[in-house]
Each structure stands twice: as structure tokens, then as C-alpha cells.
C-alpha positions as CSV (number, residue, x, y, z in Angstrom):
1,M,-22.8,-3.1,51.8
2,N,-25.2,-0.2,50.9
3,K,-27.8,-0.3,48.2
4,V,-25.7,1.6,45.7
5,K,-22.8,-0.8,45.9
6,M,-25.0,-3.8,45.8
7,F,-26.7,-2.2,42.7
8,L,-23.4,-1.7,40.9
9,A,-22.2,-5.0,41.8
10,A,-25.5,-6.6,40.3
11,T,-25.2,-4.5,37.3
12,G,-21.5,-5.7,36.7
13,V,-22.6,-9.4,37.1
14,T,-25.3,-8.7,34.6
15,L,-23.0,-7.1,32.0
16,V,-20.7,-10.1,32.3
17,A,-23.6,-12.4,31.9
18,F,-24.7,-10.5,28.8
19,A,-21.1,-10.7,27.5
20,I,-20.7,-14.3,27.8
21,V,-24.3,-14.8,26.2
22,A,-23.3,-12.6,23.3
23,F,-20.0,-14.1,22.6
24,A,-21.5,-17.7,22.8
25,A,-24.1,-16.6,20.5
26,V,-21.6,-15.2,17.9
27,K,-19.3,-18.4,18.1
28,Q,-22.2,-20.8,17.8
29,A,-23.6,-18.9,14.8
30,F,-20.6,-19.1,12.7
31,P,-20.1,-22.9,12.1
32,A,-23.2,-22.8,10.0
33,K,-23.8,-20.6,7.2
34,G,-25.8,-17.3,8.2
35,F,-25.4,-14.1,10.1
36,V,-25.8,-12.7,13.5
37,V,-27.6,-9.7,14.5
38,I,-26.9,-8.1,17.9
39,E,-29.2,-5.3,19.3
40,L,-28.0,-3.2,22.0
41,Y,-30.4,-1.0,23.9
42,T,-28.2,1.8,25.4
43,S,-28.1,5.4,26.4
44,E,-25.6,8.2,26.7
45,G,-27.4,9.1,30.1
46,C,-26.9,5.4,31.3
47,S,-23.7,5.0,33.6
48,S,-23.8,1.3,33.0
49,C,-23.9,1.7,29.2
50,P,-20.2,2.4,28.3
51,P,-19.0,-1.1,29.2
52,A,-21.8,-2.6,27.1
53,D,-20.9,-0.2,24.2
54,A,-17.3,-1.3,24.6
55,L,-18.4,-4.8,24.5
56,V,-20.1,-4.7,21.2
57,A,-17.3,-2.6,19.8
58,Q,-15.0,-5.5,20.6
59,I,-17.3,-7.9,19.0
60,Q,-17.4,-5.9,16.1
61,K,-13.6,-5.7,15.8
62,E,-13.0,-9.5,16.5
63,Y,-15.6,-10.5,14.0
64,K,-15.0,-7.8,11.3
65,S,-14.7,-10.4,8.5
66,Q,-17.8,-12.2,9.5
67,Q,-21.5,-11.4,9.0
68,V,-22.1,-9.9,12.4
69,Y,-24.5,-6.8,12.3
70,I,-24.6,-4.6,15.3
71,L,-27.6,-2.3,15.9
72,A,-27.5,0.2,18.8
73,F,-30.9,1.6,19.8
74,H,-30.6,4.7,22.1
75,V,-33.7,4.7,24.2
76,D,-35.3,7.9,25.6
77,Y,-36.3,7.1,29.1
78,W,-33.0,8.0,30.6
79,N,-33.5,11.7,29.2
80,R,-35.5,12.4,32.3
81,L,-32.6,12.4,34.5
82,G,-31.1,15.7,32.8
83,W,-28.7,14.3,30.3
84,R,-30.4,14.2,26.8
85,D,-29.1,11.6,24.6
86,V,-28.9,13.1,21.1
87,F,-29.4,9.7,19.6
88,S,-32.4,8.8,21.7
89,D,-35.8,8.1,20.2
90,A,-39.0,7.1,21.6
91,A,-39.5,4.4,19.0
92,Y,-36.4,2.6,20.3
93,S,-37.8,2.7,23.8
94,T,-41.2,1.5,22.6
95,R,-39.2,-1.4,20.7
96,Q,-37.5,-2.4,23.9
97,Y,-40.9,-2.5,25.8
98,D,-42.5,-4.5,23.0
99,Y,-39.6,-7.1,23.3
100,A,-40.2,-7.3,27.1
101,K,-43.9,-7.7,26.5
102,Y,-43.5,-10.5,24.0
103,L,-40.7,-12.3,26.1
104,K,-43.0,-11.7,29.3
105,L,-40.2,-9.9,31.1
106,P,-41.2,-8.1,34.2
107,Q,-39.2,-4.8,33.2
108,V,-36.7,-3.4,30.6
109,Y,-33.2,-2.8,31.5
110,T,-30.5,-0.8,30.0
111,P,-28.0,-1.7,28.7
112,K,-29.5,-4.7,27.2
113,L,-28.2,-7.1,24.6
């Protein structure tokens, strides 16, 4: 299996893991009063992002009568590859890097829930 296929397989597994965590968080939040905020770090230049975008759209549809708030932050670090995301902002990338630093993560990843 070449490196590209291994990367795509790992990306798919990561997206499934994010989906499971996101759905579990939403389901656990609603027995008690309150709300859920989901933050998605995404980019139009990211080939792995459309499935994550579809996932949050599905969550929004399934929980439309609940207090689920979805925020999509389009990061700008994918812009250097030639496709400029018109929704991207350096502040969103900084926000994601700040989360990574606070959580002591070795790197940022897009898409990220």
C-alpha cells in the first residue's frame, strides 16, 4: 500500500472517529438542559473536508429542534496550495493553533471537530 493510500485510509478512519465522538457528544448533552456547540475547522481547499462538512450538516438536520450550534471556521493554511478558500481567515487558523497549544496537541489537522 503506497503512502497516499495509507494517508487516505488514515484520514477516513479519523473522520469516522470524529463522527462517533460528535454524535456521542450531542446525544449525551440532551438528557440534561443546556446546549451543544460544535466547531468545525475546515477549508474549501482540503480534500478530506467535504465528508466532515456533510457530517455537521447531518447533525444540524437531525437535531434542528434542539439547541445545537454549529460553527465552521475556514482556516487559511490550505490557501498556499493554489485554491483560495474565500471564507478563510488567518484568525480561524490562529484559533485552531491556540486550541492545539492549549490541549498540548503536536499538530493541527483539518478537518477537525
